[in-house]
C-alpha positions as a Python dict, from the first residue, in 0.01 Angstrom:
ca = {
    (1, 'M'): (0, 0, 0),
    (2, 'T'): (-103, -340, 125),
    (3, 'T'): (-443, -347, 285),
    (4, 'L'): (-531, -602, 547),
    (5, 'K'): (-905, -614, 597),
    (6, 'F'): (-1084, -734, 906),
    (7, 'P'): (-1452, -676, 834),
    (8, 'S'): (-1659, -650, 1145),
    (9, 'Q'): (-2012, -555, 1236),
    (10, 'V'): (-2081, -279, 1487),
    (11, 'G'): (-2452, -242, 1531),
    (12, 'E'): (-2593, -181, 1183),
    (13, 'D'): (-2261, -51, 1051),
    (14, 'E'): (-1982, -254, 902),
    (15, 'I'): (-1629, -141, 974),
    (16, 'V'): (-1314, -237, 783),
    (17, 'P'): (-990, -147, 964),
    (18, 'I'): (-703, -84, 723),
    (19, 'I'): (-347, -159, 830),
    (20, 'T'): (-63, 2, 631),
    (21, 'E'): (284, -145, 579),
    (22, 'E'): (424, 87, 847),
    (23, 'Q'): (164, -25, 1097),
    (24, 'K'): (219, -388, 997),
    (25, 'S'): (590, -346, 1071),
    (26, 'R'): (504, -203, 1413),
    (27, 'L'): (267, -491, 1479),
    (28, 'E'): (537, -742, 1385),
    (29, 'W'): (782, -568, 1623),
    (30, 'Q'): (524, -570, 1902),
    (31, 'K'): (460, -941, 1839),
    (32, 'F'): (836, -1008, 1865),
    (33, 'I'): (853, -816, 2194),
    (34, 'D'): (549, -1001, 2330),
    (35, 'E'): (701, -1339, 2237),
    (36, 'T'): (1047, -1271, 2382),
    (37, 'Y'): (971, -1049, 2683),
    (38, 'G'): (1091, -1214, 3003),
    (39, 'S'): (1265, -1500, 2822),
    (40, 'L'): (1580, -1446, 3032),
    (41, 'A'): (1401, -1382, 3360),
    (42, 'D'): (1522, -1711, 3509),
    (43, 'E'): (1884, -1658, 3406),
    (44, 'N'): (2133, -1531, 3662),
    (45, 'L'): (2270, -1249, 3447),
    (46, 'Q'): (2541, -1033, 3596),
    (47, 'R'): (2727, -737, 3454),
    (48, 'P'): (3103, -775, 3500),
    (49, 'Q'): (3329, -490, 3610),
    (50, 'Q'): (3365, -233, 3333),
    (51, 'G'): (3728, -152, 3400),
    (52, 'N'): (3902, 182, 3434),
    (53, 'Y'): (3857, 439, 3164),
    (54, 'E'): (4114, 695, 3063),
    (55, 'V'): (4069, 1049, 3190),
    (56, 'R'): (4043, 1285, 2894),
    (57, 'E'): (4111, 1654, 2868),
    (58, 'I'): (3809, 1881, 2904),
    (59, 'I'): (3698, 2036, 2574),
    (60, 'E'): (3623, 2403, 2609),
}
């Protein structure tokens, strides 16, 4: 396990948050979302017609 330490003082107590690899991965994903969210907001994106789909028999 990789430990990332961020010592901090809270009153007279010192706290050391520990971030595991799984949490680090989640933090990296959240950072990616934060950096890219809304990046296409100014684009005029449109969904084209999806076409006609075949009608299938009902499975009983």
